[in-house]
N, C-alpha and C positions, 0 to 999 in steps of 0.2 A: 207611168210608162216602164213596166217591166222590163231585163234584161234581154230576154229574145226582139222584144218590139225596139228597141233602141239600137240594137246591132244589123237591125234591116233599116236601117235612117239610112237614108241615100248617102247623109253626109258622112255615115261612116260606113258604108258598101266594102263588106268585106272581100279581097282578093286571094285564090289558092291555085296552089301548083301538085299537080298531078303528076307521080314518077311511079310507074308500072309498067313491065316488060311485056305481059303478057295483052296484045290492043282488049279483045273481049271482054277483059277484065278491067280494063283501065274505061272502057267505054261504059262496063256497067256501075262501077261506082262511080262515074259521071251522069247517069240517069239515075238514081239512086239520092245523090247528093243534091240533082235540080230539085227533086221529089222531097228532100228532108229540110233541105234550106234554099228557097227561092230567090232570095235575094242575094246568094253567096254568085260571085263574078270567078269564072274559071280562065285567071291568065294566062294557062297553057297547059300540055303535058307535055311529059319526057319517058324515052323508053328504055332508058339505063340512069346508072346512079351520075356520070358525069355528065349526060346533059340535065338532069337534074340539079347538079350546081351552079350549071352553064346559064339554067332558062329564072333556079331561084334570086342569082343574084342582080340579072337582067331586069327581072321584073318587081322585087323584094314585095313579097305577096305576106299576105298576115296568115297564113297557113298555108304547109305542105301537110302535101300525105304522100306518105315514102314506102314502097315496099322494100321489106328488109331483106331480100334474095335477088337483086340485078349483077344484070353483066358490069364487069368495071368497078366499080365501087357501090358497095352494098349500101343500103338504107344507113347505117348506122354511120357509115364513112362518110355519105352524101350528107346526113347531118352536119357531121362534124366540120365539113370542110364547110358549107354556109354557113354556119357558126362565125368560124376563123375569120373569117371574109366579109360578114357582115358590115356593112358601113355604123361605123361609131354613133352612137346617138341618135339611133333609130332603134323601136324596139322590135327585139328578136320576135323570128313568126314563132306562133304555136306549129306542133310538129305531132303529126298522128304518122306511127309505125305500122304497116298491112305487111302481116307474116301468116302464114301456114301452120306454123311450127309455135311450139309451147314453151322451147328450152332459151328463154330469152325473159323468164320471170317476169311474164306478162302482168301477172297480180300488180306487182308493183307501180304498173303504172298509175293503176287509179287513183293516187294521191297525186301523183307528179303533176306539173304542167303538160307533161306527153302526153297523148292518150293510144291507143290500139286499137286496132279491127284485126279479127281473124276470117279467114280467108275460108269459106266464099263469105262473103261481106252481108249477115244479116241486117233490114231494112230496121229495124226496131232500134239491134243494136248501134247503126251507124248515127239513127235519131237521137237517141241516149246521148249521141258524142258530140254531133252537133250544138244541142243544149248545153251541154257544158261548155264549149269551145265560143259559142255567142257570148253567155254569164260572161265567159273573162274576158272578151273583144268589149262587151257593155261594162265592163265594172273598173275597165282602164279609163274609161272620158272620150278622150279623141286621139285613141290609139296611142296612148304611151302612157308616163305614167306609173302608177303599180304593175301594170304588165312589163315594162321594163324592168322593172327592178325586183320586186319580188317573184312574179312569172317566170322573167328572165333565169334569176338563180335559181331556182327550183328545175329548168330548164337544162341549164348546164351542169347541175350537177346530176341530176338522172342520165345523160351523154357519159359523163367522166364517169357515174358506177358501169353503166351497159358498157362504154370502149374498153372501160379497164376488167373485163369480166374474165377469168383466166380460162385460155382454149389447148391447154396444155397437156390436162390429162394427168397434172402430176408431176411429170416429168421435171428430173432434176433441173436445174439452172444449166445454162453454158459457162463452161470456164475457160474456154479457150476460142479463140477468134482464129478460122485455119483461111486465110488468105490469100491468096494464088498471087503471081505475076511473073507471065510466062510459067517454065518450068520450078519456078520455085513458093513453093508453099512456104510462107511465112505463117508462124504458132503468136497469135499474139494473145498475152492471159487479159484476160478479159477484167480486173482491177486496173491492167495501166490504158483501158479505153476513156477516154474523156466526154466524148461524145457521140453517137451516131445520126446520120444526117440523109435522110432517103436522094436517091438520084433517080427518078425512070425505075426500075425494073433491076434497078441494085443498090446497094448502102456503102455508103460513104464510113470507113473506120476514124474515127481520128483520135491519137494516143500525143502525148504531150511534143512530140516530135515528129511523126510520122504521118501520111493519109496511106491508107489501102480500101480499097474498093471488094464488095463480097456478091457474089451473084444471086442474090436473094431479095426480096422487097423486103421492107421494115415492116408490112403486115404480117408476113412469117414471118422474122423474127422475135417479135415483139413478147410473143410466148412463151420464149427460152431466155425470156430474159427475168432475173429477181427481179421485182416490182420494188423490192426496197431501197435499192440500190440504184436502180438503173430510172427516173422520171421522166415520161413521157410531157415535154412540155410547148409541143405544136403537134400538127399531125405531120410534118416530117423530122421532128428531132426529138430524140431520145437522150437524157446527160445523167453521167454518172453522177448522183447528188454530193458524192462528198468533192466534186471539183468544183464546186459551184461556191463561188465567196463573197457574189453577194450578186442579188437583187434591186435592181433598181428603176422605181416605178416613175415614171412622169406626169405633166398637170394631165393629162389625159387619161391616166389610170393603166398606160403604157408599159408592160414589164420588159424591164434585160436582166440578162445575167452574165453578171461578170464570174471568168471563168478562173482558174488559182491559175494552171499551164496549158494555156492557152490565149494568144489576145484579141481572138476575135469574142463578139458580144453579141449571144442569145435570141431570140425572142422568143417570148413568152402570149400563146394567144389568149385571148379574154374565157377560153374553153377553161386551161392549167390556171389562168393567175391565182385563183383563188388560194391555191396551195402555198404563195410565198406572202403570207402574213406572220409580225410577229406575235411572239408568245405571250 
């Protein structure tokens, strides 16, 4: 039995979720998928990034087809949220990004667990992607094992690389945070910040003794921070590296950070946990 045959075995029927904000493109992709992979079961379609995360975590599909440019969360941010909240012990989904742009270093996907499709999706390219995905699923036996470890690690590495790509155009990192409270603007030196925490469309700025709220999203703030000094450890948390005293790993592999100048512990998502390994 070759890999594509075993991937269509009813006992191993693969499921997929499509996230695409343009209805006609979503329907076209669904139709092409049915032709390229008749045994694939569509578990649902989402019109935006937030809905994609909700649907993926509810259905736990084997495959995610994510448009990179969507309302709300982008495809990359949706993938990050899904990976961080995915049930422990269950193989991560294989992710295919769909984009009309080439600034995401698409050639890097070729050798990774993450694939890509350019708009408009070409049937031959989709068929090639499906053969690759079927092989990955078939090679994991009962949809676990190597897919969860080897393929999953490559997926996490690729997402870390893409999410960490610089977007600031070479601008100098922030040196001071300007946080307003009524008529007062507090000038917080960047070296005093212990960590940043997302709070809807705001960001909490935590120093050793104070807390401020700034009117910016964490997504907008990240490109303005020095990535060597400030490490993202969760989609909603960025910590100053020198403020980390210890990284504690429990029996399930979950990591928490003990801080030098704050009493709370910070949870590290599986996406960023590999950063905390002994030298």
